[in-house]
PAVO-933223 format. One record per atom (N, C-alpha, C, O, CB): residue in one letter; x, y, z. Coordinates in steps of 0.1 Angstrom, whole numbers, padded with zeros to 4 digits, always signed. Glycine has a CB too. Example, Ala and Ser with C-alpha at 12.3 -4.5 7.8 and 13.67 -1.06 7.14 Angstrom:
// PAVO-933223
A+0132-0057+0078A+0123-0045+0078A+0132-0033+0078A+0142-0033+0085A+0113-0045+0090S+0128-0022+0071S+0137-0011+0071S+0129+0000+0079S+0134+0011+0080S+0141-0006+0057
***
This chain:
// PAVO-933223
M+0179-0444+0232M+0174-0437+0220M+0175-0422+0222M+0170-0417+0232M+0159-0441+0217S+0181-0416+0212S+0183-0401+0214S+0170-0393+0210S+0163-0397+0201S+0195-0397+0205E+0168-0382+0216E+0157-0374+0213E+0159-0365+0201E+0170-0360+0199E+0153-0365+0226L+0149-0364+0193L+0150-0355+0181L+0149-0341+0185L+0140-0337+0193L+0139-0359+0170I+0158-0332+0180I+0158-0318+0183I+0155-0310+0171I+0162-0312+0160I+0172-0314+0190N+0145-0302+0172N+0142-0293+0160N+0151-0280+0161N+0148-0271+0168N+0127-0289+0161K+0162-0281+0154K+0171-0270+0154K+0166-0257+0148K+0169-0246+0152K+0184-0274+0148V+0157-0259+0138V+0151-0247+0131V+0142-0240+0142V+0143-0227+0142V+0142-0252+0119A+0134-0247+0149A+0126-0240+0159A+0134-0233+0170A+0129-0223+0175A+0116-0251+0165Q+0145-0239+0173Q+0154-0233+0183Q+0163-0222+0178Q+0169-0215+0186Q+0162-0244+0190S+0164-0220+0165S+0173-0210+0160S+0167-0196+0162S+0155-0194+0165S+0175-0213+0145A+0176-0186+0160A+0172-0172+0162A+0167-0166+0148A+0166-0154+0147A+0184-0164+0167L+0163-0175+0139L+0159-0170+0126L+0145-0163+0127L+0136-0168+0134L+0158-0181+0116V+0143-0152+0120V+0130-0145+0119V+0126-0147+0105V+0133-0143+0095V+0132-0130+0123T+0114-0152+0103T+0108-0154+0089T+0099-0142+0086T+0091-0138+0094T+0101-0167+0088L+0101-0137+0074L+0093-0126+0069L+0086-0132+0056L+0093-0135+0046L+0101-0113+0065N+0073-0133+0057N+0065-0139+0046N+0058-0127+0039N+0048-0122+0045N+0055-0149+0051L+0063-0123+0027L+0057-0112+0020L+0042-0114+0017L+0035-0104+0016L+0065-0109+0008E+0038-0126+0014E+0024-0128+0010E+0015-0125+0022E+0003-0122+0019E+0022-0142+0005E+0020-0126+0034E+0011-0123+0046E+0009-0108+0047E+0000-0103+0054E+0018-0128+0058L+0017-0100+0040L+0015-0085+0041L+0004-0080+0032L+0000-0069+0034L+0029-0079+0038L+0000-0088+0022L-0010-0083+0013L-0024-0084+0018L-0027-0094+0025L-0009-0091+0000H-0032-0074+0015H-0046-0075+0019H-0053-0086+0011H-0051-0087-0001H-0053-0061+0016P-0061-0094+0018P-0067-0106+0011P-0079-0102+0003P-0084-0111-0004P-0071-0116+0022G-0084-0090+0004G-0096-0086-0004G-0095-0088-0018G-0085-0089-0025G-0099-0071-0001E-0107-0091-0024E-0108-0093-0038E-0102-0082-0047E-0103-0070-0043E-0123-0095-0042R-0096-0085-0058R-0091-0076-0067R-0100-0074-0079R-0104-0084-0085R-0076-0080-0072V-0105-0062-0082V-0114-0060-0092V-0110-0048-0101V-0102-0040-0097V-0128-0057-0087V-0115-0048-0113V-0112-0037-0122V-0125-0028-0124V-0136-0033-0126V-0107-0042-0136Y-0123-0015-0123Y-0134-0006-0127Y-0129+0000-0140Y-0120+0008-0141Y-0136+0005-0115D-0137-0003-0150D-0133+0002-0164D-0143+0014-0167D-0155+0012-0169D-0135-0009-0175I-0137+0026-0168I-0145+0038-0171I-0151+0038-0185I-0159+0046-0188I-0136+0050-0169K-0147+0028-0193K-0153+0028-0207K-0168+0026-0207K-0175+0030-0216K-0146+0016-0215D-0173+0019-0196D-0187+0017-0195D-0195+0030-0192D-0207+0031-0193D-0190+0008-0183N-0187+0041-0189N-0194+0054-0187N-0192+0063-0199N-0197+0075-0198N-0187+0061-0175L-0187+0059-0210L-0184+0067-0221L-0197+0067-0230L-0203+0057-0232L-0172+0063-0229F-0200+0078-0236F-0211+0080-0245F-0206+0075-0259F-0196+0079-0264F-0215+0095-0246H-0213+0065-0264H-0209+0058-0276H-0194+0052-0276H-0188+0051-0286H-0210+0067-0288G-0190+0050-0264G-0176+0044-0262G-0165+0054-0266G-0154+0050-0267G-0175+0032-0270L-0168+0067-0267L-0158+0076-0272L-0156+0088-0262L-0145+0093-0261L-0162+0081-0285I-0167+0093-0257I-0167+0106-0250I-0173+0105-0236I-0182+0097-0233I-0175+0117-0258L-0167+0112-0226L-0172+0112-0213L-0180+0125-0212L-0174+0136-0213L-0161+0111-0202K-0193+0124-0210K-0201+0136-0208K-0201+0139-0193K-0206+0131-0185K-0216+0133-0213E-0197+0151-0190E-0195+0155-0175E-0208+0154-0168E-0208+0148-0157E-0190+0169-0174K-0219+0159-0173K-0231+0159-0166K-0236+0145-0163K-0240+0142-0152K-0242+0167-0173D-0236+0137-0173D-0240+0123-0172D-0231+0115-0162D-0236+0107-0154D-0240+0116-0185F-0218+0117-0163F-0209+0110-0155F-0210+0114-0140F-0211+0106-0131F-0194+0113-0159R-0212+0127-0138R-0214+0132-0124R-0227+0126-0118R-0227+0122-0106R-0214+0147-0123A-0237+0125-0126A-0250+0119-0121A-0248+0105-0118A-0253+0100-0108A-0261+0121-0132F-0241+0097-0127F-0238+0083-0124F-0230+0082-0111F-0234+0073-0103F-0230+0077-0136V-0220+0089-0109V-0211+0088-0098V-0219+0091-0085V-0218+0084-0075V-0199+0098-0098K-0228+0101-0086K-0236+0104-0074K-0246+0093-0071K-0249+0091-0059K-0244+0117-0077E-0252+0087-0080E-0263+0077-0078E-0259+0063-0077E-0266+0054-0071E-0273+0078-0090F-0247+0060-0081F-0242+0046-0081F-0240+0041-0067F-0236+0048-0058F-0228+0045-0089D-0243+0028-0065D-0241+0022-0052D-0226+0017-0051D-0223+0006-0055D-0251+0010-0050W-0218+0025-0044W-0204+0023-0043W-0201+0012-0032W-0190+0008-0031W-0197+0036-0040S-0211+0009-0024S-0209-0001-0013S-0205-0014-0018S-0200-0022-0011S-0222-0002-0005Q-0207-0017-0031Q-0203-0030-0036Q-0188-0032-0037Q-0182-0043-0039Q-0209-0032-0051Y-0181-0021-0034Y-0166-0021-0034Y-0160-0022-0020Y-0148-0021-0018Y-0161-0009-0041V-0169-0023-0010V-0164-0024+0004V-0154-0036+0005V-0157-0047+0002V-0176-0026+0014G-0142-0033+0010G-0132-0043+0013G-0125-0048+0001G-0116-0056+0002G-0138-0054+0020K-0128-0043-0011K-0122-0048-0023K-0110-0038-0027K-0109-0027-0022K-0132-0048-0035N-0102-0044-0035N-0090-0036-0040N-0093-0034-0055N-0095-0043-0063N-0076-0044-0038V-0093-0021-0059V-0098-0017-0072V-0087-0011-0081V-0080-0002-0077V-0109-0007-0070A-0086-0016-0093A-0078-0011-0104A-0087-0003-0113A-0096-0008-0119A-0070-0022-0111I-0084+0010-0115I-0092+0019-0123I-0085+0020-0137I-0074+0025-0137I-0095+0033-0116I-0092+0016-0147I-0087+0017-0161I-0097+0023-0171I-0109+0025-0167I-0082+0003-0166C-0092+0026-0182C-0101+0029-0194C-0096+0020-0205C-0085+0023-0211C-0101+0044-0198S-0103+0010-0209S-0098+0001-0219S-0102+0005-0233S-0098+0000-0243S-0104-0013-0217A-0110+0016-0234A-0114+0022-0247A-0103+0032-0251A-0096+0038-0243A-0128+0029-0246D-0102+0033-0264D-0093+0043-0270D-0100+0057-0270D-0106+0061-0280D-0089+0039-0285A-0101+0063-0258A-0108+0075-0256A-0100+0085-0247A-0091+0080-0239A-0122+0073-0250I-0102+0097-0249I-0095+0107-0240I-0105+0109-0228I-0116+0115-0230I-0092+0120-0248V-0100+0106-0216V-0108+0107-0204V-0101+0118-0196V-0089+0117-0193V-0109+0094-0196P-0108+0128-0192P-0101+0139-0184P-0097+0133-0170P-0103+0125-0164P-0111+0151-0182T-0086+0138-0165T-0080+0134-0153T-0090+0135-0141T-0090+0126-0133T-0067+0142-0150W-0098+0146-0141W-0107+0148-0130W-0117+0136-0129W-0122+0134-0118W-0115+0161-0132A-0120+0129-0140A-0130+0118-0139A-0124+0107-0131A-0131+0101-0123A-0133+0113-0154Y-0111+0104-0132Y-0105+0094-0124Y-0105+0098-0109Y-0107+0090-0100Y-0091+0090-0129M-0102+0111-0107M-0102+0117-0094M-0116+0116-0087M-0117+0113-0075M-0097+0131-0094L-0126+0118-0095L-0140+0117-0090L-0143+0103-0085L-0149+0100-0075L-0150+0122-0100L-0138+0093-0093L-0140+0079-0090L-0133+0076-0076L-0138+0069-0068L-0135+0070-0101A-0121+0081-0075A-0113+0079-0063A-0120+0085-0051A-0120+0079-0040A-0099+0086-0064S-0127+0096-0053S-0134+0103-0042S-0145+0094-0037S-0148+0094-0025S-0139+0116-0045K-0151+0086-0045K-0162+0077-0041K-0156+0063-0036K-0162+0058-0026K-0171+0074-0053L-0145+0059-0041L-0139+0046-0037L-0133+0048-0023L-0131+0038-0016L-0129+0041-0047Q-0128+0060-0020Q-0121+0062-0007Q-0128+0057+0005Q-0122+0051+0014Q-0119+0077-0006N-0141+0058+0006N-0148+0054+0018N-0154+0040+0017N-0161+0035+0026N-0160+0063+0020H-0150+0033+0006H-0156+0020+0004H-0145+0009+0002H-0144-0001+0009H-0165+0019-0007A-0137+0011-0008A-0126+0002-0012A-0115+0001-0002A-0112+0011+0005A-0121+0005-0026N-0109-0010+0000N-0097-0012+0008N-0086-0004+0002N-0079+0004+0009N-0093-0026+0010Y-0084-0005-0011Y-0073+0002-0018Y-0077+0004-0032Y-0085-0004-0038Y-0060-0007-0017Y-0072+0014-0039Y-0075+0017-0053Y-0063+0024-0059Y-0056+0031-0053Y-0088+0025-0054V-0061+0021-0072V-0051+0028-0080V-0056+0030-0094V-0066+0024-0099V-0038+0019-0080F-0050+0039-0101F-0052+0041-0115F-0042+0031-0121F-0030+0032-0119F-0049+0056-0120G-0047+0022-0129G-0038+0012-0136G-0045-0002-0135G-0056-0003-0130G-0025+0011-0129D-0038-0011-0141D-0044-0025-0143D-0041-0033-0130D-0036-0027-0120D-0037-0032-0155L-0045-0045-0130L-0044-0054-0118L-0029-0055-0114L-0026-0056-0102L-0050-0067-0121E-0020-0055-0123E-0006-0057-0120E-0002-0044-0112E+0006-0045-0103E+0002-0059-0133A-0006-0032-0117A-0003-0020-0110A-0008-0020-0096A-0002-0015-0087A-0008-0008-0118L-0021-0025-0095L-0027-0026-0082L-0019-0035-0072L-0016-0031-0061L-0041-0032-0083E-0015-0046-0077E-0007-0055-0068E+0006-0049-0064E+0011-0050-0053E-0004-0069-0076Q+0013-0042-0074Q+0026-0036-0071Q+0024-0025-0061Q+0032-0023-0051Q+0032-0030-0084A+0014-0016-0062A+0011-0005-0053A+0008-0011-0039A+0013-0005-0029A+0000+0003-0058M+0000-0021-0038M-0004-0027-0025M+0009-0033-0019M+0010-0032-0007M-0015-0037-0027M+0017-0040-0027M+0029-0046-0021M+0039-0035-0016M+0045-0036-0006M+0036-0055-0031Q+0040-0024-0024Q+0049-0014-0020Q+0044-0007-0007Q+0053-0004+0002Q+0050-0003-0031E+0031-0005-0006E+0026+0001+0007E+0029-0009+0018E+0033-0004+0029E+0011+0003+0006A+0027-0022+0016A+0030-0031+0027A+0045-0031+0031A+0048-0032+0043A+0026-0045+0022I+0054-0030+0021I+0068-0030+0024I+0071-0017+0031I+0079-0017+0040I+0076-0032+0011D+0065-0006+0027D+0068+0007+0033D+0064+0007+0048D+0069+0014+0056D+0060+0018+0025N+0054-0001+0051N+0049-0002+0065N+0057-0011+0074N+0054-0012+0086N+0035-0006+0065I+0067-0018+0068I+0076-0027+0076I+0084-0017+0085I+0090-0008+0080I+0084-0036+0067N+0085-0020+0097N+0094-0013+0106N+0107-0020+0107N+0108-0030+0113N+0088-0011+0121P+0117-0014+0100P+0130-0021+0100P+0136-0023+0113P+0144-0032+0115P+0140-0013+0091E+0133-0015+0123E+0138-0017+0137E+0134-0030+0143E+0141-0035+0151E+0134-0005+0146E+0123-0036+0138E+0119-0049+0143E+0129-0060+0139E+0128-0071+0144E+0105-0052+0139Y+0137-0057+0129Y+0146-0066+0123Y+0161-0063+0126Y+0170-0069+0121Y+0144-0068+0108R+0163-0053+0135R+0177-0049+0138R+0185-0060+0143R+0181-0067+0153R+0177-0037+0148E+0196-0063+0137E+0206-0073+0140E+0200-0087+0140E+0206-0097+0145E+0211-0071+0154A+0188-0089+0133A+0182-0102+0132A+0188-0110+0121A+0193-0104+0111A+0167-0101+0131K+0186-0123+0121K+0189-0132+0110K+0175-0135+0104K+0167-0142+0109K+0196-0145+0115V+0173-0129+0092V+0160-0129+0086V+0160-0138+0074V+0169-0138+0065V+0156-0115+0082V+0149-0147+0074V+0146-0155+0062V+0134-0149+0055V+0124-0148+0061V+0144-0170+0066I+0136-0145+0043I+0125-0140+0035I+0119-0152+0028I+0125-0158+0019I+0130-0129+0024K+0107-0155+0032K+0100-0168+0027K+0099-0167+0012K+0095-0157+0006K+0087-0170+0034G+0102-0178+0006G+0101-0179-0009G+0087-0184-0013G+0078-0176-0016G+0111-0188-0014C+0086-0197-0015C+0074-0203-0021C+0062-0201-0012C+0063-0201+0000C+0076-0217-0024G+0051-0199-0019G+0038-0197-0011G+0026-0199-0020G+0028-0204-0032G+0037-0183-0005S+0015-0196-0015S+0003-0199-0023S-0001-0187-0032S-0009-0188-0041S-0009-0202-0014I+0004-0175-0028I+0001-0163-0036I+0014-0158-0043I+0025-0157-0036I-0004-0151-0027P+0014-0156-0056P+0026-0152-0062P+0030-0138-0058P+0022-0128-0058P+0025-0152-0078V+0043-0136-0054V+0048-0124-0049V+0058-0119-0061V+0067-0126-0065V+0056-0125-0036P+0056-0107-0066P+0064-0102-0077P+0079-0101-0072P+0082-0097-0061P+0059-0088-0082T+0088-0103-0081T+0102-0103-0079T+0107-0090-0073T+0115-0089-0064T+0110-0106-0091Y+0101-0079-0079Y+0105-0065-0074Y+0103-0064-0059Y+0111-0057-0052Y+0097-0055-0081A+0093-0071-0053A+0090-0070-0039A+0102-0076-0031A+0105-0071-0020A+0077-0077-0035Y+0108-0086-0036Y+0119-0092-0029Y+0131-0083-0029Y+0138-0081-0019Y+0123-0106-0035V+0133-0076-0040V+0144-0066-0041V+0141-0054-0032V+0150-0049-0025V+0145-0061-0056E+0128-0050-0031E+0125-0038-0022E+0127-0042-0008E+0131-0033+0000E+0110-0035-0025V+0123-0054-0004V+0124-0057+0010V+0139-0059+0014V+0143-0056+0025V+0117-0071+0013M+0147-0063+0004M+0162-0063+0007M+0167-0049+0009M+0175-0047+0018M+0169-0070-0005R+0163-0040+0001R+0167-0026+0002R+0163-0020+0016R+0171-0013+0022R+0161-0017-0009K+0152-0024+0020K+0147-0019+0033K+0154-0025+0045K+0157-0019+0055K+0132-0021+0035L+0157-0038+0044L+0163-0045+0056L+0178-0047+0056L+0184-0049+0067L+0157-0059+0056L+0185-0045+0045L+0199-0047+0044L+0206-0038+0055L+0216-0042+0061L+0205-0043+0031P+0202-0025+0056P+0210-0017+0066P+0209-0021+0080P+0217-0017+0088P+0205-0003+0064V+0199-0029+0084V+0197-0032+0098V+0199-0046+0102V+0201-0049+0114V+0183-0028+0102T+0198-0056+0093T+0199-0070+0097T+0213-0075+0098T+0222-0069+0093T+0191-0079+0087S+0215-0086+0105S+0228-0092+0106S+0230-0102+0094S+0241-0104+0090S+0230-0099+0119S+0219-0107+0090S+0220-0116+0078S+0206-0117+0071S+0195-0116+0078S+0225-0130+0081L+0206-0119+0058L+0194-0121+0051L+0195-0134+0042L+0205-0136+0036L+0191-0109+0042M+0184-0142+0043M+0184-0154+0035M+0170-0155+0028M+0161-0148+0031M+0186-0166+0044Y+0170-0164+0018Y+0158-0166+0010Y+0154-0180+0011Y+0163-0189+0011Y+0160-0161-0004G+0141-0183+0012G+0136-0197+0012G+0128-0200+0024G+0119-0192+0028G+0148-0207+0011E+0131-0212+0030E+0124-0216+0042E+0135-0218+0053E+0146-0221+0050E+0116-0230+0039P+0131-0217+0065P+0141-0218+0076P+0149-0231+0076P+0160-0231+0080P+0134-0217+0089C+0143-0242+0071C+0150-0254+0070C+0159-0256+0058C+0167-0265+0057C+0140-0266+0070S+0157-0247+0048S+0165-0247+0036S+0166-0233+0030S+0158-0229+0022S+0159-0257+0026T+0177-0226+0034T+0178-0212+0029T+0189-0210+0019T+0199-0218+0019T+0180-0203+0042V+0188-0200+0012V+0198-0195+0003V+0204-0182+0010V+0197-0172+0010V+0193-0192-0012P+0216-0183+0014P+0222-0171+0020P+0224-0159+0010P+0228-0162-0001P+0236-0174+0027L+0220-0147+0014L+0221-0136+0005L+0230-0125+0010L+0237-0118+0002L+0207-0130+0002Y+0230-0123+0023Y+0238-0112+0029Y+0242-0116+0043Y+0234-0121+0051Y+0230-0099+0028K+0254-0113+0047K+0258-0114+0060K+0266-0102+0064K+0276-0098+0057K+0267-0127+0063K+0263-0095+0074K+0269-0083+0079K+0284-0086+0082K+0287-0096+0089K+0262-0077+0091P+0293-0078+0077P+0307-0080+0080P+0309-0079+0095P+0303-0071+0102P+0316-0070+0073K+0318-0087+0100K+0321-0088+0115K+0326-0075+0120K+0324-0072+0132K+0330-0099+0118N+0333-0067+0112N+0339-0055+0117N+0330-0042+0116N+0335-0031+0118N+0352-0052+0110S+0317-0044+0114S+0309-0032+0113S+0300-0031+0125S+0292-0021+0125S+0301-0032+0100
***
């Protein structure tokens, strides 16, 4: 009886799972509309008092999308003031909706990839997972890794879609 050999485990493939790069913290929205007077105007004195007295610790470890869902003109400094309070509490924050938050967090994660760790490697960029990864992230990771890898594939190590193979003469 012949022994079963796991060729995938023995291969030189390196798997990159983009969903593992994302911070697992809760995603929440901070809507500045709740700070508007009659839903229309931001009163500086009242807003500054709120920002000073509010318990920002409830955002510890969370990822925050800062928006204004009301049709109001909010001065830029108000968002900046919120950022100054979230800085020491939230894991991550952006001006924009939850989609903008996910994109910014993914972009930061991709920016933190050290391409030298993948130099001349055969890389499989993992496809399916439990967390949806935006398509743009797959394109961004390709842009980052194409110059250094020997090959790039998509999917799972046991079933990949070849995307790039470095020419032999380079």
